[in-house]
C-alpha positions in Angstrom: -21.5 -15.7 -14.8 -22.0 -13.2 -17.6 -21.3 -9.7 -18.0 -23.8 -7.1 -19.2 -23.6 -3.2 -19.5 -26.0 -0.9 -18.3 -26.0 2.5 -19.6 -28.3 4.6 -17.1 -30.1 8.0 -17.8 -31.0 9.6 -14.9 -33.0 12.5 -14.1 -32.0 15.6 -13.7 -29.6 16.3 -10.5 -30.2 12.5 -9.4 -27.4 10.6 -10.9 -25.3 10.6 -7.4 -28.5 9.1 -5.7 -29.2 6.8 -8.4 -25.5 5.5 -8.2 -25.5 4.9 -4.5 -29.1 3.4 -4.5 -27.6 0.9 -6.9 -24.3 0.3 -5.0 -26.5 -0.3 -1.6 -29.2 -2.6 -3.3 -28.4 -4.7 -6.5 -25.5 -7.6 -5.0 -24.8 -8.0 -9.0 -23.3 -4.5 -9.6 -19.9 -5.1 -10.3 -18.6 -1.3 -11.1 -20.5 1.7 -11.6 -19.0 4.6 -13.2 -20.1 8.1 -13.7 -19.9 9.3 -17.6 -20.2 11.7 -19.9 -22.4 11.7 -23.0 -25.8 11.2 -23.4 -26.2 8.7 -20.3 -25.3 9.5 -16.9 -23.8 6.1 -15.8 -22.5 3.0 -16.8 -23.1 -0.1 -14.6 -21.4 -3.3 -15.2 -23.5 -6.3 -14.0 -22.1 -10.0 -13.5 -25.6 -12.3 -13.8 -25.8 -16.1 -13.5 -26.5 -18.1 -16.9 -30.0 -18.8 -15.9 -31.0 -15.4 -15.0 -33.2 -13.7 -17.3 -31.6 -10.1 -18.4 -34.4 -8.4 -19.4 -35.9 -9.1 -16.4 -33.0 -8.1 -14.2 -33.0 -5.0 -15.9 -36.5 -4.1 -15.9 -36.9 -5.1 -12.3 -34.0 -4.2 -10.6 -32.0 -1.4 -12.8 -34.8 0.6 -14.2 -37.0 0.6 -10.7 -34.4 2.4 -8.7 -35.9 6.2 -7.9 -34.3 8.8 -10.6 -33.7 6.2 -13.7 -35.0 7.8 -16.7 -33.9 5.4 -19.5 -31.7 2.8 -19.9 -29.6 0.9 -22.9 -28.5 -2.9 -22.6 -25.3 -4.1 -23.8 -24.4 -7.5 -23.8 -20.8 -9.1 -23.5 -19.5 -11.9 -25.7 -15.6 -12.1 -24.5 -13.5 -10.2 -22.2 -10.0 -9.7 -23.4 -7.2 -9.4 -21.2 -3.4 -9.1 -21.5 -1.8 -12.7 -22.0 -4.9 -14.3 -22.9 -5.7 -15.8 -26.3 
């Protein structure tokens, strides 16, 4: 599994509706946070190695009602306490 992070900009007043829809409809969602700044939500998704990231974002995340824009970040490595 590989992690991707997607920043999501929502239509005005729709962030909680988008968050609920993502939680209900996207099985690959691990965590979703409401955030401050240019974007409204930050989602962490785990995809299988063979999954197409672009297709996942455009077909699963960007099509949620109320999503205006997304920005996707790919994670290379996770660092945790005690891991070298």
